[in-house]
KOLTORKE-208461 format. One line per 2 residues: number of its first residue (from 1); their letters; for each residue y, x, z of C-alpha. Coordinates in pm, whole numbers, plus 50000, padded with zeros to 5 digits. Each point is the difference from the previous one (the first is absolute). Example, Ala and Ser with C-alpha at 12.3 -4.5 7.8 and 13.67 -1.06 7.14 Angstrom:
<rs>
1> AS> 49550/51230/50780 | 50344/50137/49934
</rs>
This chain:
<rs>
1> XX> 97792/37890/78124 | 49714/49967/49754
3> XX> 49728/49746/49939 | 49702/49936/49773
5> XX> 49847/49669/49888 | 49658/49933/49848
7> XX> 49701/49767/49971 | 49684/50058/50198
9> XX> 49740/49870/50245 | 50118/50066/50353
11> XX> 49754/49991/50292 | 50097/49965/50368
13> XX> 49772/50087/50289 | 49638/50108/49994
15> XX> 49657/49849/50042 | 49951/49626/50036
17> XX> 50367/49945/50075 | 50130/50160/49683
19> XX> 50164/49803/49724 | 50131/50085/49656
21> XX> 50263/49856/49775 | 50079/50054/49633
23> XX> 50375/49994/50014 | 50324/50177/49928
25> XX> 50050/50267/50261 | 50316/50196/50077
27> XX> 50000/50349/50139 | 50343/50087/50131
29> XX> 50093/50338/50140 | 50274/50034/50265
31> XX> 50121/49642/49993 | 50090/49748/50269
33> XX> 49731/49746/50100 | 50242/49717/49922
35> XX> 50023/50119/49638 | 49620/50000/49986
37> XX> 49995/49639/50113 | 50261/49904/49740
39> XX> 49805/50162/49718 | 49675/49831/50103
41> XX> 50174/49665/50025 | 50083/49998/49628
43> XX> 49633/50040/49903 | 49868/49658/49891
45> XX> 49737/49854/50230 | 49776/49929/49698
47> XX> 49979/50374/49929 | 49801/50069/50318
49> XX> 49624/49963/49975 | 49831/50069/50333
51> XX> 49633/50086/49962 | 49707/50109/50215
53> XX> 49776/50273/49856 | 49627/49935/49979
55> XX> 49926/50290/50238 | 50162/49799/50280
57> XX> 49791/49688/49939 | 49673/49940/50185
59> XX> 49751/49726/50073 | 50112/49734/50244
61> XX> 50364/49996/49897 | 50152/49664/49910
63> XX> 50257/49924/49735 | 50161/49730/49792
65> XX> 49968/49930/49631 | 50232/49801/49778
67> XX> 49920/49785/49696 | 50077/49662/49841
69> XX> 49760/49709/50055 | 50222/49725/49859
71> XX> 50317/49991/49793 | 50207/50315/50048
73> XX> 49990/50014/50382 | 49873/50334/50133
75> XX> 49769/49937/50296 | 49834/50230/50253
77> XX> 49630/50059/50057 | 49829/50220/50260
79> XX> 49821/50327/49927 | 49754/50184/50225
81> XX> 49935/50361/49898 | 49624/50067/49980
83> XX> 50013/50362/49886 | 50087/50246/49724
85> XX> 49791/50064/49689 | 50060/50364/49903
87> XX> 49982/50143/49647 | 49941/49670/49821
89> XX> 50161/50167/49699 | 50162/50335/49916
91> XX> 50215/50068/50310 | 49994/49628/50077
93> XX> 49910/49804/50311 | 49981/49634/50093
95> XX> 50085/49821/50322 | 49739/49738/50083
97> XX> 50142/49686/50160 | 49893/49651/50105
99> XX> 50248/49731/49896 | 50055/49680/50199
101> XX> 50250/49718/50011 | 50118/49730/49763
103> XX> 49733/49891/49749 | 49822/50339/49993
105> XX> 49706/49890/50215 | 49927/49742/49731
107> XX> 50092/50192/49685 | 49934/50363/50090
109> XX> 50193/50270/49813 | 50148/49830/49695
111> XX> 50081/50112/49649 | 50377/50023/49990
113> XX> 50016/50159/50348 | 49989/50349/49849
115> XX> 50307/50179/50130 | 50047/49789/50314
117> XX> 50170/50242/50242 | 49851/50077/50343
119> XX> 50211/50121/50293 | 49920/50151/50339
121> XX> 50284/50004/50255 | 50239/49913/49718
123> XX> 49895/50302/49792 | 49844/49953/49655
125> XX> 49647/50141/49981 | 49895/49879/49656
127> XX> 49897/49707/49783 | 49694/49776/49972
129> XX> 49819/50132/49693 | 49617/49978/50022
131> XX> 49745/49753/50132 | 49627/49929/50016
133> XX> 49892/49748/49735 | 49812/49700/50147
135> XX> 50096/50107/50352 | 50009/49725/50263
137> XX> 50260/50190/50201 | 50355/50085/49884
139> XX> 49958/50378/50020 | 50230/50200/49774
141> XX> 50057/50356/49890 | 50365/50088/50063
143> XX> 50156/50260/49769 | 50203/50250/50207
145> XX> 50369/49982/49920 | 50021/50379/49957
147> XX> 49770/49977/49696 | 50209/49720/49853
149> XX> 50323/50198/50044 | 49835/50299/49828
151> XX> 50027/49811/49670 | 50370/50098/49988
153> XX> 49907/50365/49951 | 49775/49939/49698
155> XX> 50120/50076/49643 | 50213/49723/49849
157> XX> 49946/50089/49635 | 49666/49900/49840
159> XX> 49819/50251/49783 | 50013/49920/49625
161> XX> 49685/49837/49865 | 49870/50075/49654
163> XX> 49746/49753/49865 | 49795/50088/49692
165> XX> 49887/49695/49810 | 49994/49629/50074
167> XX> 49809/49880/50305 | 49941/49680/50195
169> XX> 50294/49972/50245 | 49787/49811/50252
171> XX> 49753/50289/50014 | 50278/50260/50008
173> XX> 50169/49800/50276 | 49684/49989/50210
175> XX> 49888/50359/49938 | 50344/50153/50052
177> XX> 50050/49849/50344 | 49808/50101/50314
179> XX> 49764/49759/50167 | 50099/49835/50331
181> XX> 49974/50223/50303 | 49753/49939/50282
183> XX> 49916/50154/50335 | 49659/50038/50164
185> XX> 49932/49846/50344 | 49641/49960/50106
187> XX> 49789/49821/49742 | 50299/49823/49850
189> XX> 50299/50116/49803 | 50358/49895/50035
191> XX> 50175/49928/49672 | 50360/49963/49904
193> XX> 50111/49644/50061 | 49990/49860/49647
195> XX> 50342/49944/49849 | 50032/49639/49884
197> XX> 50148/49986/49653 | 50138/49659/49907
199> XX> 50014/49859/49648 | 50235/49721/49900
201> XX> 49980/49832/49659 | 49673/50173/49903
203> XX> 49692/49802/49907 | 49700/50019/50234
205> XX> 49794/50153/49716 | 50255/50281/49964
207> XX> 49985/50077/50371 | 49620/50010/49997
209> XX> 49996/50209/49682 | 50185/50287/50169
211> XX> 49890/49944/50360 | 49713/50256/49999
213> XX> 50232/50292/49918 | 50249/49885/50263
215> XX> 49741/49956/50273 | 49867/50349/49925
217> XX> 50349/50130/50081 | 50028/49816/50332
219> XX> 50206/49711/49861 | 49901/49640/50060
221> XX> 50127/49772/49720 | 50083/49638/50068
223> XX> 50212/49721/49857 | 50349/50030/50145
225> XX> 50259/49756/50129 | 50352/49983/49857
227> XX> 50277/49879/50230 | 50296/50087/49782
229> XX> 50281/50207/50146 | 50251/50246/49859
231> XX> 49930/50157/49659 | 49811/50327/50016
233> XX> 50295/50195/49855 | 50236/49905/50286
235> XX> 49995/50190/50330 | 49966/49771/50300
237> XX> 50118/50043/50357 | 49809/50310/50112
239> XX> 50089/49930/50364 | 49729/49731/49993
241> XX> 49738/50277/49992 | 49871/50150/50322
243> XX> 49684/50183/50105 | 49716/49748/49974
245> XX> 50159/49803/49713 | 49784/49903/49701
247> XX> 50085/50163/49668 | 49861/49963/49647
249> XX> 49987/50288/49753 | 50070/49831/49667
251> XX> 49818/50119/49686 | 50100/49714/49770
253> XX> 50265/49730/50033 | 50096/49696/49795
255> XX> 49782/49729/49846 | 49700/50210/50104
257> XX> 50035/50190/50324 | 49790/50236/50208
259> XX> 50070/50162/50335 | 49815/50187/50276
261> XX> 50060/49885/50358 | 50024/50212/50313
263> XX> 50206/50066/50309 | 50303/50217/50060
265> XX> 49933/50269/50260 | 50335/50164/50057
267> XX> 50359/50017/49880 | 50172/50337/50042
269> XX> 50357/49973/49875 | 49957/49899/49636
271> XX> 49636/50110/49982 | 49704/49767/50049
273> XX> 49633/50068/50078 | 49724/49746/49950
275> XX> 49626/49922/49960 | 49861/50299/50197
277> XX> 49779/50082/49701 | 50040/50037/49629
279> XX> 50073/49710/49768 | 49864/50165/49684
281> XX> 50067/50367/50089 | 50197/50051/49678
283> XX> 50237/50244/50170 | 50363/49998/49894
285> XX> 50080/49660/49854 | 50263/49728/49975
287> XX> 49879/49661/50119 | 50228/49718/50119
289> XX> 49920/49835/50331 | 50114/49670/50148
291> XX> 50011/49834/50337 | 49713/49751/50034
293> XX> 49921/49696/50208 | 49657/49903/50131
295> XX> 49898/49652/49890 | 49679/49982/50204
297> XX> 49708/50202/50136 | 49646/49958/49873
299> XX> 49710/50111/50220 | 49708/50149/49809
301> XX> 49656/50132/50099 | 50060/50322/49805
303> XX> 50372/50064/50046 | 50263/49739/50083
305> XX> 50327/50012/49811 | 50359/49884/49993
307> XX> 50124/49778/49718 | 50359/50101/49934
309> XX> 50274/49957/49743 | 50267/50249/49886
311> XX> 50368/49932/50059 | 50304/50222/49937
313> XX> 49995/50351/49858 | 50044/50261/50273
315> XX> 49964/50340/49831 | 49767/50244/49828
317> XX> 49674/50167/50100 | 50030/50358/49876
319> XX> 49687/50161/50150 | 49646/49863/50007
321> XX> 49779/50245/50189 | 49676/50003/50200
323> XX> 50156/49926/50338 | 50296/49777/49914
325> XX> 50235/49862/49743 | 50366/50088/50043
327> XX> 50325/49905/49834 | 50361/49908/50049
329> XX> 50202/49686/50063 | 50266/49854/49772
331> XX> 49889/50163/49673 | 49853/49856/49680
333> XX> 49700/50112/49798 | 50018/50032/49623
335> XX> 49762/49740/49858 | 49892/49934/49642
337> XX> 50057/49656/49841 | 49681/49850/49854
339> XX> 50020/49696/49772 | 49690/49820/49870
341> XX> 50009/49704/49761 | 49680/49810/49919
343> XX> 49987/49783/49688 | 49732/49780/49849
345> XX> 50005/49911/49632 | 50350/50158/49991
347> XX> 50126/49764/50273 | 50118/50154/50333
349> XX> 49788/49878/50290 | 50103/50237/50283
351> XX> 50255/50266/50086 | 49984/50251/50283
353> XX> 50282/50225/50117 | 49921/50263/50260
355> XX> 50103/50339/50129 | 49737/50260/50080
357> XX> 50028/50329/50186 | 50053/50305/49784
359> XX> 49698/50214/50087 | 49766/50186/49766
361> XX> 49686/49873/50174 | 50110/49659/50119
363> XX> 50200/49873/49701 | 49711/49996/49747
365> XX> 49775/49833/50257 | 50262/49733/50072
367> XX> 50053/49938/49628 | 49626/49956/49958
369> XX> 49987/49735/50273 | 50309/49817/49871
371> XX> 49869/49975/49642 | 49659/49881/50117
373> XX> 50151/49731/50224 | 50246/49884/49733
375> XX> 49713/49946/49755 | 49768/49852/50261
377> XX> 50260/49742/50103 | 50028/49860/49647
379> XX> 49656/50066/49854 | 49651/50046/50132
381> XX> 49920/50360/50089 | 49640/49955/49881
383> XX> 49871/49845/49680 | 50144/50031/49650
385> XX> 50362/50116/50000 | 50223/50194/49762
387> XX> 50318/50170/50114 | 50258/50167/49781
389> XX> 50233/50238/50183 | 50341/50126/49898
391> XX> 50251/50174/50218 | 50190/50314/50084
393> XX> 50052/50254/50276 | 50366/50103/50017
395> XX> 50133/50317/50162 | 50318/50104/50180
397> XX> 50248/50184/49776 | 49771/49986/49695
399> XX> 50009/49784/49688 | 49636/50052/49900
401> XX> 49740/49771/50155 | 49624/49975/50032
403> XX> 49876/49704/49798 | 49714/49785/50127
405> XX> 49819/49823/49715 | 49638/49893/50002
407> XX> 49759/49707/49995 | 49697/49925/50217
409> XX> 49730/49744/49921 | 49668/49974/50185
411> XX> 49751/49746/50128 | 50099/50094/50356
413> XX> 50238/50237/50174 | 50286/49989/49750
415> XX> 50259/49977/50278 | 49843/50305/50165
417> XX> 50013/50200/49674 | 50362/49907/49926
419> XX> 50114/50084/50354 | 49809/50327/50004
421> XX> 50138/50126/49669 | 50360/49918/50091
423> XX> 49957/50186/50329 | 49830/50299/49836
425> XX> 50298/50046/49770 | 50248/49990/50289
427> XX> 49777/50233/50201 | 49995/50256/49718
429> XX> 50380/49985/49972 | 50080/50021/50372
431> XX> 49741/50268/50078 | 50101/50222/49710
433> XX> 50189/50229/50236 | 50354/49959/49862
435> XX> 50252/49936/50276 | 50270/49889/49756
437> XX> 49777/49730/49847 | 50091/49718/50239
439> XX> 49885/49649/49916 | 50294/49758/49975
441> XX> 49831/49671/49906 | 49665/49861/49888
443> XX> 49980/49687/49787 | 49688/49830/49864
445> XX> 49932/49697/49780 | 49644/49867/50019
447> XX> 49880/49757/49731 | 49680/49827/50110
449> XX> 49750/49794/49805 | 49675/49828/50096
451> XX> 49850/50108/49667 | 49819/50330/49960
453> XX> 50223/50176/49750 | 49763/50286/49923
455> XX> 49862/50154/49681 | 49736/50266/49946
457> XX> 50012/50250/49713 | 49708/49912/49776
459> XX> 49938/50129/49649 | 50236/50263/49856
461> XX> 49998/50110/49635 | 50217/50178/49741
463> XX> 50089/49901/49646 | 49868/50333/49866
465> XX> 49738/50252/50104 | 50156/50282/49801
467> XX> 50364/50063/49913 | 50243/50259/49870
469> XX> 50339/50112/50134 | 50254/49726/49925
471> XX> 49743/49719/50010 | 50052/49696/50225
473> XX> 49723/49892/50238 | 49969/49660/50168
475> XX> 49833/50002/50343 | 49881/49653/50103
477> XX> 49884/49901/50350 | 49836/49671/50096
479> XX> 50104/49893/50352 | 49748/49762/50155
481> XX> 50088/49738/50263 | 49828/49715/50181
483> XX> 49852/49696/49823 | 49939/50208/49687
485> XX> 50369/50073/49946 | 50069/50294/49770
487> XX> 50330/50161/49902 | 50022/50252/49717
489> XX> 50270/50266/50016 | 50074/50263/49735
491> XX> 50202/50322/50021 | 50093/50215/49701
493> XX> 49996/50379/49988 | 50114/50222/49714
495> XX> 49841/50343/49979 | 50288/50251/49983
497> XX> 50025/50221/49694 | 49857/50343/50065
499> XX> 49741/49881/50249 | 49708/50243/50000
501> XX> 49655/49873/49913 | 49778/49886/50282
503> XX> 49924/49709/50231 | 50271/49769/50133
505> XX> 49909/49774/50293 | 50145/49660/50094
507> XX> 49939/49892/50361 | 50100/49641/50079
509> XX> 50025/49955/50378 | 50169/49808/50278
511> XX> 50311/50122/50180 | 49819/50173/50286
513> XX> 49773/50205/49778 | 50282/50080/49758
515> XX> 50213/50126/50288 | 49714/50208/50136
517> XX> 49932/50160/49662 | 50367/50077/49944
519> XX> 50094/50101/50354 | 49675/50131/50145
521> XX> 50163/50313/50141 | 50344/49856/50065
523> XX> 49894/49722/50237 | 49807/50234/50229
525> XX> 50272/50268/50022 | 50308/49976/50219
527> XX> 50315/49947/49789 | 50255/50284/50006
529> XX> 50313/49782/49985 | 50110/49639/50065
531> XX> 50048/49954/49625 | 49642/50105/49928
533> XX> 49868/49772/50273 | 50182/49695/49863
535> XX> 49899/50089/49643 | 49635/50036/50104
537> XX> 49989/49656/50160 | 50179/49834/49709
539> XX> 49750/50150/49753 | 49708/49816/50161
541> XX> 49897/49732/49751 | 50002/49630/50080
543> XX> 49674/49809/49984 | 50119/49729/49759
545> XX> 49951/50207/49684 | 49734/50205/49821
547> XX> 50090/50360/49918 | 49874/50197/49701
549> XX> 49986/50372/50071 | 49981/50205/49681
551> XX> 49856/50341/50080 | 49812/50304/49875
553> XX> 49754/50232/50173 | 50251/50285/50034
555> XX> 50160/50181/50295 | 50266/49812/50196
557> XX> 50204/50109/50302 | 50181/49810/50276
559> XX> 50331/50176/50070 | 50224/49850/50274
561> XX> 49873/49651/49937 | 50020/50014/49621
563> XX> 49709/50045/49759 | 50019/50286/49752
565> XX> 49743/49940/49725 | 49870/50265/49761
567> XX> 50264/50270/50069 | 50026/50304/49771
569> XX> 49733/50263/50079 | 50256/50244/50145
571> XX> 50136/49737/50244 | 49649/49875/50083
573> XX> 49906/50355/50098 | 50291/50019/50245
575> XX> 49973/49659/50165 | 49621/49998/49990
577> XX> 49997/50294/50241 | 50213/49820/50259
579> XX> 49784/49875/50286 | 50236/49713/50087
581> XX> 49993/49850/49649 | 49707/49771/49925
583> XX> 49825/50022/49663 | 49793/49729/49829
585> XX> 49821/49965/49664 | 50162/49666/49927
587> XX> 50326/50055/49813 | 50202/49680/49968
589> XX> 50160/49946/49659 | 50175/49669/50073
591> XX> 49957/49665/50172 | 50010/49648/49856
593> XX> 50033/49675/50195 | 49824/49667/49951
595> XX> 50151/49691/50162 | 49755/49784/50200
597> XX> 50207/49680/50024 | 50059/50035/50377
599> XX> 49634/50058/50087 | 49853/50280/50208
601> XX> 49797/50237/49780 | 49702/50203/50119
603> XX> 49752/50233/49835 | 50001/50291/49758
605> XX> 49848/50068/49655 | 50029/50303/49768
607> XX> 49960/50021/49621 | 50064/50288/49758
609> XX> 50081/50086/49640 | 49969/50317/49797
611> XX> 50310/50152/49844 | 49928/50167/49667
613> X> 50222/50249/49824
</rs>
């Protein structure tokens, strides 16, 4: 006696009467029928997923859909098949159906219904996924279940991303992700049912600040509702989930929370399928999802939506693809702790403790929103505001950290600048392409002030115009503030013995320009190791000081992130012929620092002296 076991899609019959199931099948050779029955009896009922292929579906057929209209009760609605839309995407089709029953005649297809399963004769045909905006009739595009199941065969490991330079995470986030899918039908176009993304604890200004990028990605932001429930790090009773249940994919949890709502399409053993379209199409990922309850329905002329609230943790979404999101029950996602403390005049005024998903695209964007909201909730986001930032990014199994230290002071948009710069740093770190560089924790302290703590570099002069080797030079900079305020700062430089005759330059500049001059090549090249990446970020100057760059008009080379000034002629000949090594005519001799008494410094001025033999 021999037998074989495997996983596959098994189809019975042909034509309109055929049906398929994704299940465990057993092929047994030369065995008694009773033994076959015994073996099949031990297969869990939840493992069987009976489906109907799209080729067997035609206009005029009637089916039943399942979704939640209130609380966590899964209710039925009726579906009339209107036809099949072929080739709406690469090897993709859509089933067009008219929905009736329950509140649908009043609300139409609602946001939050994405993933609602549809059955014909008890066989799953697909999930509600697309709709016509502003439609008076509840007509939906149903994603065939075969296309949703295909997600299992896609690669599970994301390709490494190498990011050269610092960039706005919001723009990277929007450009990196595909736009929402649509399907043509007459003079109108069906669009993916927008995924409602609920915010809890965020200010309304923060939601509106980032809403345009979210709407461009098919997400509809709105203030969320918190009903409490089990902590996000505890797995709830997964038996409460069934096809048609509401789920929420959580991006941030804690004092500030954010989650995307949709409907569960199918449960196949431990695997789950939902939405019927992409969430963000970020491929292989690790996003926690919870069971959700519908608080109420809100009819809308454009698209009606469900207002829901997350409850217990159910598992992890591991794939986010064009036709579905998939994951598993009973597992936990690794999330990154984020702590933000806001102080005013050195007195704590607010603390926020969250956990955010660990994702190279999402994490910087989430940090940006959290910082903006934390500042907006305690200070005005427009008008005069100064914000000093200190913090650190810690890593798993590493003692070195990325230090966050800067100050921002403007007449408007300070919160935006502070949030953007924090996110840009995290983006550079996470998108550096080093798998072993895993973020462990992010902590930030934000010191806010209603005064504009800003100074501009005014006059700069030296104590001598000519000097000899061994002489001491005083470089004085006048830093100008509002209301005629002026701060004088002096740095001292001693000309080393043996210095050749010629011109020595002193450039007094702010942190940004000093960093650019010193790291012009480094910050646009991809780092070659985690150590170099961390070192590069930590070398970026803070904005609360003035920096004096002492330099000469001689060759200088950037070698693996370090500047090599005025090398011996023999070495210059070798490295100067290397295409990958950048050469400049600005050889740094040293750098001096001028304290600005906690003010943001801006501007740049250069003076020079002549060294005589």
